[in-house]
GUBA-969678 format. One record per residue: residue number from 0; residue in one letter; x, y, z of N, C-alpha, C in turn. Coordinates in pm, whole numbers, plus 32768, in hexadecimal, padded with zeros to 4 digits. Example, Ala and Ser with C-alpha at 12.3 -4.5 7.8 and 13.67 -1.06 7.14 Angstrom:
BEGIN
0, a, 8527, 7DC7, 830C, 84CE, 7E3E, 830C, 8528, 7EB6, 830C;
1, s, 8505, 7F1F, 82C4, 8557, 7F96, 82CA, 850A, 8003, 8313;
This chain:
BEGIN
0, x, 8055, 7F89, 8000, 8000, 8000, 8000, 8058, 807C, 8000;
1, x, 8033, 80DE, 7FB0, 8082, 8157, 7FA2, 8066, 81B7, 8013;
2, x, 80D1, 81EF, 8048, 80C2, 8250, 80B3, 809D, 82D9, 807D;
3, x, 807C, 8336, 80D9, 8055, 83BC, 80B0, 80C6, 8408, 806C;
4, x, 8142, 83DC, 8080, 81B3, 841F, 8042, 81B3, 8414, 7FAB;
5, x, 8163, 83B9, 7F74, 815C, 83A7, 7EE4, 80E6, 83F2, 7EA8;
6, x, 80A3, 8446, 7EF8, 802F, 848E, 7EC7, 804D, 8522, 7EBA;
7, x, 8005, 8564, 7E61, 800F, 85F4, 7E54, 7FC6, 8635, 7EC8;
8, x, 7FCC, 86B7, 7ECE, 7F89, 86FD, 7F3C, 7EF2, 86ED, 7F36;
9, x, 7EBC, 86CC, 7EBE, 7E2B, 86B7, 7EB4, 7E04, 8627, 7ED7;
10, x, 7E68, 85D6, 7F02, 7E4B, 854F, 7F2F, 7E48, 84E6, 7EC3;
11, x, 7E66, 850D, 7E46, 7E63, 84AE, 7DD7, 7EED, 8476, 7DBC;
12, x, 7EF0, 83F4, 7D9F, 7F6F, 83B2, 7D80, 7F8D, 83C2, 7CEC;
13, x, 800B, 83DE, 7CCB, 8038, 83DF, 7C40, 80C1, 839D, 7C3A;
14, x, 80E3, 836A, 7BC3, 8167, 832E, 7BB0, 81D3, 8397, 7BC6;
15, x, 81BC, 8411, 7B94, 8221, 847A, 7BA1, 8238, 84A0, 7C33;
16, x, 81CB, 849F, 7C84, 81DD, 84C2, 7D11, 822C, 8455, 7D59;
17, x, 8215, 83D6, 7D35, 8262, 8369, 7D70, 82F4, 8374, 7D48;
18, x, 830C, 8392, 7CC8, 8398, 839F, 7C99, 83E0, 840E, 7CE2;
19, x, 839B, 847C, 7CFA, 83D8, 84EE, 7D3E, 8402, 84C8, 7DCC;
20, x, 83AB, 847F, 7E12, 83CB, 8455, 7E9A, 8442, 83F6, 7E9B;
21, x, 8443, 8395, 7E40, 84B1, 8336, 7E3A, 8534, 837B, 7E16;
22, x, 852E, 83D8, 7DB6, 85A7, 8420, 7D8E, 85DC, 8473, 7E00;
23, x, 8585, 84B8, 7E48, 85AF, 850A, 7EBA, 85F5, 84B6, 7F24;
24, x, 85C4, 843D, 7F39, 8600, 83E7, 7FA0, 868C, 83BC, 7F78;
25, x, 86A2, 83A9, 7EF6, 8726, 8380, 7EC6, 8787, 83F5, 7EC6;
26, x, 875B, 8466, 7E8E, 87B0, 84DD, 7E86, 87D5, 850D, 7F11;
27, x, 877A, 84FC, 7F70, 8791, 852D, 7FF7, 8809, 84EE, 803B;
28, x, 8837, 847B, 8008, 88AA, 8439, 8046, 892B, 8487, 802E;
29, x, 8934, 84CE, 7FBF, 89A9, 8520, 7FA1, 8989, 8575, 7F26;
30, x, 893B, 85E2, 7F38, 890C, 8630, 7EC5, 897C, 866C, 7E71;
31, x, 89E8, 869A, 7EAE, 8A56, 86D5, 7E62, 8A94, 866F, 7E04;
32, x, 8AAF, 85F9, 7E39, 8AED, 8591, 7DE7, 8A8D, 8561, 7D7B;
33, x, 8A0E, 8555, 7D9E, 89A9, 852A, 7D3D, 89A6, 8588, 7CC6;
34, x, 89A6, 860B, 7CE0, 89A1, 866D, 7C74, 8A1E, 8667, 7C1D;
35, x, 8A8F, 864B, 7C59, 8B0A, 8643, 7C0B, 8B0C, 85C8, 7BB0;
36, x, 8AD4, 855B, 7BE0, 8AD1, 84E2, 7B8F, 8A6B, 84EC, 7B1F;
37, x, 89FC, 852F, 7B3A, 8994, 853C, 7AD4, 89A4, 85C0, 7A89;
38, x, 8A1A, 85D4, 7A52, 8A39, 8651, 7A0D, 8A0E, 864F, 797B;
39, x, 89E2, 85DB, 794A, 89BA, 85D2, 78BE, 8A2B, 85AD, 7861;
40, x, 8AA2, 8594, 7896, 8B14, 8570, 7842, 8B13, 84DB, 7822;
41, x, 8B0B, 8489, 7888, 8B0A, 83F8, 7874, 8A7B, 83C8, 7857;
42, x, 8A6D, 8357, 7812, 89E8, 831D, 77FD, 89A2, 8306, 7883;
43, x, 891E, 830F, 7883, 88D3, 8308, 7901, 88E5, 8283, 7948;
44, x, 88F1, 8216, 78FD, 8904, 8194, 793F, 898C, 818C, 7985;
45, x, 89F0, 81CF, 794F, 8A73, 81D2, 798E, 8A6E, 8229, 7A0C;
46, x, 8A2B, 829C, 7A01, 8A1C, 82F2, 7A77, 89D6, 82A8, 7AE7;
47, x, 896E, 825D, 7AC4, 8923, 8211, 7B29, 897C, 81A7, 7B6A;
48, x, 89CC, 8163, 7B19, 8A24, 80FC, 7B52, 8A8B, 813B, 7BAF;
49, x, 8ACA, 81A8, 7B84, 8B33, 81E7, 7BD5, 8AF8, 821C, 7C57;
50, x, 8A7D, 824F, 7C53, 8A3B, 827C, 7CCD, 8A2A, 8208, 7D2E;
51, x, 8A0A, 8192, 7CFA, 89FE, 811C, 7D50, 8A86, 80F3, 7D88;
52, x, 8AF0, 8109, 7D3C, 8B76, 80ED, 7D6F, 8B94, 8147, 7DE7;
53, x, 8B74, 81C7, 7DDA, 8B8C, 8226, 7E47, 8B3E, 81FE, 7EC4;
54, x, 8AC4, 81CD, 7EB0, 8A70, 81A4, 7F21, 8A8B, 8115, 7F4F;
55, x, 8AE7, 80CF, 7F0D, 8B06, 8044, 7F2C, 8A8C, 7FEB, 7F1C;
56, x, 8A4B, 7FF6, 7EA8, 89D2, 7FA7, 7E8E, 89DE, 7F54, 7E0F;
57, x, 8A57, 7F32, 7DE9, 8A69, 7ED9, 7D78, 8A75, 7E4A, 7DAB;
58, x, 8A74, 7DEA, 7D4E, 8A7C, 7D5E, 7D76, 8B0D, 7D30, 7D80;
59, x, 8B57, 7D74, 7DD7, 8BDE, 7D44, 7DF6, 8BD0, 7CC2, 7E46;
60, x, 8C3A, 7C76, 7E4F, 8C33, 7BF8, 7E99, 8C1C, 7C0F, 7F2E;
61, x, 8C53, 7C7E, 7F62, 8C3D, 7C9D, 7FF0, 8BA9, 7CB8, 800A;
62, x, 8B69, 7D01, 7FAE, 8ADB, 7D1D, 7FBF, 8A87, 7C9F, 7FAE;
63, x, 8AAF, 7C4A, 7F52, 8A67, 7BCB, 7F41, 8A78, 7B73, 7FBC;
64, x, 8AEB, 7B7D, 7FFB, 8B01, 7B2E, 8075, 8AA9, 7B5F, 80E7;
65, x, 8A99, 7BE3, 80F0, 8A42, 7C1A, 8158, 89B2, 7BEB, 8147;
66, x, 898E, 7BCB, 80CD, 8906, 7B9B, 80B2, 88FF, 7B03, 80B3;
67, x, 896D, 7AC3, 80DF, 8976, 7A31, 80E9, 8967, 79EB, 8062;
68, x, 898A, 7A31, 7FF7, 898C, 79F3, 7F73, 8A12, 79AD, 7F5E;
69, x, 8A7B, 79EA, 7F93, 8AFF, 79AC, 7F98, 8B1D, 798A, 8029;
70, x, 8B49, 790F, 8042, 8B60, 78E3, 80CC, 8BF3, 78C5, 80E8;
71, x, 8C3D, 78A1, 8084, 8CC6, 7874, 8096, 8D29, 78E9, 808D;
72, x, 8D8F, 78EA, 80E5, 8DF3, 7954, 80E5, 8E3D, 795C, 8060;
73, x, 8E65, 78ED, 802C, 8EB1, 78EA, 7FAF, 8E5E, 7920, 7F3B;
74, x, 8DDE, 7901, 7F3D, 8D87, 792D, 7ED1, 8D72, 79C4, 7ED3;
75, x, 8D86, 7A01, 7F47, 8D70, 7A91, 7F55, 8DEC, 7AE4, 7F33;
76, x, 8E59, 7AA2, 7F0B, 8ED2, 7AEB, 7EE9, 8EC0, 7B3C, 7E69;
77, x, 8F0F, 7BA3, 7E5E, 8F0B, 7BFD, 7DEA, 8F19, 7BAE, 7D68;
78, x, 8EC3, 7BC8, 7D09, 8EC4, 7B82, 7C8A, 8F42, 7BA0, 7C3A;
79, x, 8F81, 7C13, 7C57, 8FF5, 7C3F, 7C09, 9078, 7C0D, 7C45;
80, x, 908D, 7C28, 7CC6, 910D, 7C04, 7D05, 9108, 7B80, 7D50;
81, x, 9090, 7B55, 7D77, 907C, 7AD7, 7DC1, 90C8, 7AD4, 7E45;
82, x, 90D9, 7B4A, 7E83, 9122, 7B51, 7F02, 90C7, 7B7F, 7F73;
83, x, 908B, 7BF3, 7F63, 9037, 7C2C, 7FCD, 8FA3, 7C1C, 7FAC;
84, x, 8F50, 7C31, 8010, 8EC0, 7C2C, 7FFA, 8E98, 7C97, 7F96;
85, x, 8E3D, 7C75, 7F3E, 8E14, 7CD2, 7ED6, 8DA7, 7D31, 7F08;
86, x, 8DD0, 7D95, 7F54, 8D75, 7E03, 7F76, 8D73, 7E64, 7F02;
87, x, 8D13, 7EBD, 7F01, 8D0B, 7F21, 7E96, 8D89, 7F76, 7E91;
88, x, 8DB2, 7FA8, 7F04, 8E27, 8000, 7F07, 8EA7, 7FB5, 7EE2;
89, x, 8EB1, 7F38, 7F0D, 8F28, 7EEB, 7EE7, 8F2C, 7ED6, 7E50;
90, x, 8EBE, 7EAA, 7E18, 8EB8, 7E88, 7D8A, 8EE5, 7EFC, 7D32;
91, x, 8EB5, 7F74, 7D50, 8ED0, 7FE7, 7CFA, 8F49, 803B, 7D25;
92, x, 8F66, 803F, 7DA8, 8FC3, 80A6, 7DD7, 9039, 8075, 7E29;
93, x, 9042, 7FF3, 7E46, 90B8, 7FC5, 7E90, 90F2, 7F43, 7E5C;
94, x, 90AB, 7EFB, 7E06, 90E3, 7E85, 7DC7, 9160, 7EAE, 7D78;
95, x, 91CD, 7E66, 7D8A, 924A, 7E8C, 7D49, 9240, 7E93, 7CB1;
96, x, 91F0, 7E3B, 7C77, 91E2, 7E3B, 7BE6, 918B, 7EAF, 7BB7;
97, x, 9125, 7ED0, 7C05, 90D3, 7F46, 7BE4, 9125, 7FC5, 7BF1;
98, x, 917F, 7FC8, 7C53, 91D3, 803E, 7C65, 922F, 8055, 7BEE;
99, x, 9253, 7FEB, 7BA7, 92A2, 7FFC, 7B2E, 9255, 804D, 7AC6;
100, x, 91D3, 8034, 7ABD, 917F, 807D, 7A5D, 9179, 8110, 7A83;
101, x, 9165, 812C, 7B05, 9160, 81B8, 7B32, 91E6, 81FC, 7B1C;
102, x, 9254, 81B5, 7B2A, 92D8, 81EF, 7B12, 92E8, 8217, 7A80;
103, x, 92B8, 81C3, 7A26, 92B9, 81E6, 7997, 9267, 8265, 797F;
104, x, 91F3, 826D, 79BD, 919C, 82E2, 79AA, 91DD, 8361, 79DE;
105, x, 9217, 835A, 7A56, 9256, 83D0, 7A90, 92CE, 83FE, 7A3E;
106, x, 931A, 83A0, 7A0B, 938D, 83C3, 79B7, 935E, 8407, 7937;
107, x, 92F5, 83D3, 78FB, 92BC, 840C, 7881, 928A, 849A, 789A;
108, x, 9248, 84B0, 790A, 920E, 8533, 792A, 9274, 8595, 7965;
109, x, 92E9, 8563, 7985, 934E, 85B8, 79C2, 932F, 85DA, 7A52;
110, x, 92EC, 857E, 7A97, 92C4, 8594, 7B22, 931E, 8543, 7B7F;
111, x, 9355, 8584, 7BE3, 93A2, 8540, 7C4A, 935A, 8552, 7CCF;
112, x, 9324, 84E7, 7D05, 92D6, 84F2, 7D7F, 92D0, 846B, 7DC6;
113, x, 92B8, 8470, 7E48, 929B, 83F4, 7E91, 9213, 83C3, 7E65;
114, x, 9201, 8341, 7E64, 9183, 8308, 7E37, 9135, 82D2, 7EAE;
115, x, 90CB, 8316, 7ED6, 907A, 82E8, 7F47, 9042, 825C, 7F2D;
116, x, 9028, 8214, 7F97, 8FF4, 818B, 7F8C, 8F5E, 8187, 7FA1;
117, x, 8F1D, 81F8, 7F8D, 8E8C, 8202, 7F9E, 8E52, 8250, 7F28;
118, x, 8DDB, 8228, 7EFB, 8DA2, 825F, 7E80, 8D8E, 82F7, 7E85;
119, x, 8D54, 8328, 7EF2, 8D30, 83B6, 7EF6, 8DAA, 8411, 7EEB;
120, x, 8E0F, 8404, 7F42, 8E84, 845C, 7F33, 8ED1, 8443, 7EB3;
121, x, 8ECC, 83C8, 7E81, 8F10, 83AA, 7E03, 8ED2, 83FA, 7D91;
122, x, 8E4E, 8401, 7D90, 8E09, 8450, 7D2A, 8E22, 84E5, 7D3D;
123, x, 8E15, 8515, 7DB8, 8E1C, 85A4, 7DD1, 8EA5, 85DF, 7DB2;
124, x, 8F0D, 858D, 7DB2, 8F91, 85C3, 7D91, 8FA1, 85DA, 7CFA;
125, x, 8F41, 85A9, 7CAD, 8F45, 85C0, 7C1D, 8F02, 8645, 7BFB;
126, x, 8F41, 86AE, 7C26, 8F13, 8736, 7C0A, 8F8E, 8791, 7C0D;
127, x, 8FA5, 87DA, 7BA0, 901B, 882E, 7B95, 8FF3, 88C1, 7B9D;
128, x, 903E, 8913, 7BE8, 9017, 899F, 7BFE, 9017, 89F6, 7B80;
129, x, 9065, 89D0, 7B1B, 906B, 8A22, 7AA2, 9004, 89F7, 7A38;
130, x, 8FAF, 8995, 7A5A, 8F44, 896C, 7A01, 8EC0, 89A4, 7A32;
131, x, 8E68, 89C4, 79D4, 8DE2, 89F5, 79F7, 8D8E, 8981, 7A2A;
132, x, 8D15, 89A0, 7A56, 8CBB, 8939, 7A8A, 8C9E, 88D0, 7A20;
133, x, 8C7F, 88FA, 79A6, 8C62, 889A, 793B, 8CDD, 884C, 7912;
134, x, 8D50, 888D, 7914, 8DCC, 8848, 78F3, 8DEE, 87DE, 795B;
135, x, 8DD3, 87FC, 79D9, 8DE7, 8798, 7A42, 8D82, 8726, 7A37;
136, x, 8D0B, 8744, 7A00, 8CAD, 86D7, 79E2, 8CED, 8675, 7981;
137, x, 8D37, 86AB, 7920, 8D7D, 8655, 78C0, 8DE9, 8603, 7903;
138, x, 8E30, 863F, 7962, 8E97, 85F5, 79AC, 8E58, 8584, 79FD;
139, x, 8DE7, 85A1, 7A3C, 8DA3, 8538, 7A8A, 8D6C, 84CB, 7A2E;
140, x, 8D4E, 84EF, 79B2, 8D20, 8489, 7953, 8D8C, 8421, 793C;
141, x, 8E0A, 844C, 793E, 8E78, 83EC, 7930, 8E79, 838E, 79A8;
142, x, 8E64, 83C5, 7A1F, 8E5E, 8374, 7A99, 8DED, 830E, 7A90;
143, x, 8D79, 833B, 7A62, 8D07, 82E2, 7A56, 8D21, 8275, 79EF;
144, x, 8D66, 829B, 7983, 8D8B, 8239, 791D, 8DE7, 81CF, 7957;
145, x, 8E45, 81FA, 79AB, 8EA3, 819C, 79E7, 8E5B, 8139, 7A43;
146, x, 8DFF, 816C, 7A94, 8DB4, 8115, 7AEF, 8D62, 80AF, 7A9E;
147, x, 8D1D, 80DF, 7A38, 8CCC, 8087, 79E6, 8D23, 801F, 799E;
148, x, 8D96, 804A, 796D, 8DF0, 7FEF, 7924, 8E2A, 7F85, 7980;
149, x, 8E48, 7FAA, 79FC, 8E77, 7F47, 7A5C, 8E0B, 7EE0, 7A7B;
150, x, 8D90, 7F0E, 7A86, 8D21, 7EB2, 7AA3, 8D0A, 7E51, 7A2F;
151, x, 8D0B, 7E84, 79B4, 8CF6, 7E2C, 7941, 8D6A, 7DCA, 7932;
152, x, 8DE4, 7DF8, 7951, 8E58, 7D9D, 794B, 8E4C, 7D30, 79B4;
153, x, 8E1D, 7D55, 7A2A, 8E09, 7CF3, 7A96, 8DA1, 7C8B, 7A6B;
154, x, 8D33, 7CB9, 7A30, 8CCA, 7C5C, 7A04, 8CF9, 7C04, 7991;
155, x, 8D47, 7C3E, 7937, 8D7D, 7BED, 78C8, 8DDD, 7B82, 78FB;
156, x, 8E24, 7BA1, 7967, 8E7E, 7B3F, 79A4, 8E2E, 7ACB, 79DF;
157, x, 8DBE, 7AED, 7A20, 8D6B, 7A87, 7A62, 8D1E, 7A33, 79FC;
158, x, 8CDA, 7A76, 79A0, 8C79, 7A31, 794B, 8CB2, 7A06, 78C3;
159, x, 8D20, 7A47, 7898, 8D5A, 7A24, 7815, 8DEA, 79F2, 7821;
160, x, 8E1C, 79F3, 789C, 8EA5, 79C7, 78B7, 8F0B, 7A18, 7867;
161, x, 8EEE, 7A99, 7854, 8F4C, 7AF1, 7810, 8FB5, 7B23, 7872;
162, x, 9030, 7B27, 7849, 909D, 7B53, 789F, 908F, 7BE8, 78C0;
163, x, 90AE, 7C0B, 793C, 90AB, 7C98, 7966, 912C, 7CDA, 7936;
164, x, 911F, 7D38, 78DB, 9192, 7D7B, 789E, 9185, 7E11, 78B7;
165, x, 91D6, 7E47, 7913, 91CA, 7ED4, 7939, 91E0, 7F31, 78C2;
166, x, 923E, 7F11, 786C, 9258, 7F65, 77F8, 91E3, 7F67, 7798;
167, x, 91A7, 7EF4, 7782, 9132, 7EEC, 7729, 90BD, 7F39, 7763;
168, x, 90A8, 7F2D, 77E5, 903A, 7F74, 7827, 904F, 800A, 781D;
169, x, 90CA, 8037, 7830, 90E8, 80C6, 7822, 90C9, 80F6, 7795;
170, x, 90EA, 80A6, 7731, 90C9, 80CB, 76A7, 9034, 80DA, 7692;
171, x, 8FE6, 8081, 76CE, 8F54, 808A, 76C4, 8F1F, 8107, 770A;
172, x, 8F5F, 812E, 7778, 8F37, 81A8, 77BE, 8F4B, 8221, 7763;
173, x, 8FB9, 8226, 771D, 8FD1, 8294, 76C0, 8F67, 8298, 7652;
174, x, 8F4A, 8225, 7619, 8EE8, 821E, 75AB, 8E5D, 8244, 75DC;
175, x, 8E31, 8208, 764B, 8DAA, 8220, 767C, 8D95, 82B0, 76A7;
176, x, 8DF4, 82E8, 76F0, 8DE5, 8372, 771F, 8DE4, 83D3, 76AA;
177, x, 8E37, 83BA, 7645, 8E38, 8410, 75CD, 8DB1, 840B, 7585;
178, x, 8D79, 8394, 7577, 8CF7, 8386, 7535, 8C8A, 83D0, 7582;
179, x, 8C88, 83C2, 7607, 8C22, 8406, 7657, 8C2E, 849C, 764A;
180, x, 8CA7, 84CF, 7656, 8CBA, 8560, 7650, 8C9E, 8596, 75C4;
181, x, 8CBD, 854A, 755D, 8CA0, 8573, 74D4, 8C0A, 857B, 74BC;
182, x, 8BBF, 8525, 74FF, 8B2E, 8521, 74EB, 8AE9, 8599, 7527;
183, x, 8B16, 85C8, 759B, 8AD0, 8636, 75DF, 8AEC, 86BD, 75A1;
184, x, 8B56, 86C7, 7550, 8B74, 8749, 7512, 8BB5, 87A8, 7573;
185, x, 8B76, 881B, 758C, 8BAB, 8881, 75E6, 8C35, 88B2, 75BC;
186, x, 8C50, 88B0, 753A, 8CD1, 88E0, 7508, 8D3B, 8876, 74FC;
187, x, 8D1E, 87FE, 752A, 8D81, 8792, 7523, 8D7E, 8756, 7497;
188, x, 8DE6, 8774, 7448, 8DEA, 8745, 73BD, 8E72, 8708, 739A;
189, x, 8EC2, 86E7, 73FF, 8F47, 86B5, 73E6, 8F46, 8626, 73B0;
190, x, 8FAD, 8607, 7364, 8FBB, 857F, 7330, 8FE6, 8521, 739F;
191, x, 8FDA, 84A0, 7384, 9004, 843E, 73E8, 909A, 8447, 7401;
192, x, 90E6, 8464, 7398, 9177, 8474, 73A7, 9198, 84E8, 7404;
193, x, 9150, 8558, 73F5, 9165, 85CB, 744D, 913C, 85AA, 74DD;
194, x, 90D2, 855E, 74EA, 90A3, 8535, 756E, 910C, 84E1, 75B6;
195, x, 914B, 8488, 756D, 91B0, 8431, 75AA, 9230, 847E, 75CE;
196, x, 9251, 84E4, 757F, 92D0, 852A, 7593, 92C7, 85A0, 75F3;
197, x, 9251, 85E1, 75FB, 9244, 8657, 7650, 91B5, 8664, 7684;
198, x, 918E, 860C, 76E0, 9102, 8606, 770A, 90D0, 867E, 7759;
199, x, 9127, 86BD, 77A7, 90F9, 8727, 7801, 9104, 87B1, 77C2;
200, x, 917C, 87DE, 77A6, 9191, 8869, 777B, 9158, 8884, 76F0;
201, x, 915A, 8822, 7697, 9123, 8835, 7611, 9090, 8810, 760B;
202, x, 906E, 879C, 763E, 8FE7, 8765, 7628, 8F81, 8792, 7691;
203, x, 8F9A, 8777, 7710, 8F39, 879E, 7776, 8F29, 8835, 777C;
204, x, 8F94, 887E, 7765, 8F8D, 8911, 7769, 8F36, 8949, 76F9;
205, x, 8F19, 88F9, 7694, 8EC5, 8929, 7624, 8E30, 8922, 7644;
206, x, 8E0B, 88DA, 76AE, 8D7E, 88CB, 76D2, 8D4A, 894F, 7709;
207, x, 8CD3, 8976, 76DD, 8C98, 89F4, 770F, 8C05, 89E1, 7730;
């Protein structure tokens, strides 16, 4: 039975009123971060997935274990390194093999920074003072691409037995982020070659 929170002030239930209540409850967990992720740069399904990563609501092995879907310690180990338990933060931000991918990204972007082992601070550090708000949206799109690419690589390892290759994953991050940014426009018209050689000062700076 639907509660009064799903009704308009006139007491009538509508789908839009229910959606508004549900959206408010989700955004309320971290409205600033939610707005940054839903900037319109990445595809909506990717934004939704990354938001679930931030909230620790993906089907990591640690989360499956909490729901008693996985019972064995060995089965709960990271799909990539097979050493530590596969929590969300471990999988994306502290697994040694995942860190190789982030190192490639930081080298490409010319960023030298410590890498937090938690999703929220990891995302928030992807903002540069000399970039505008929209340009930083583009920088965060690279971060979102990396998270999504790590997840697809993890699933391909599990379900297709594909080898985890940090260099290959980094290449996919470059391709996917360039395609997303090229689609939204906003002045971004650089070639893929330019994107690979000068992603920040030439390419992201062109976004308006």
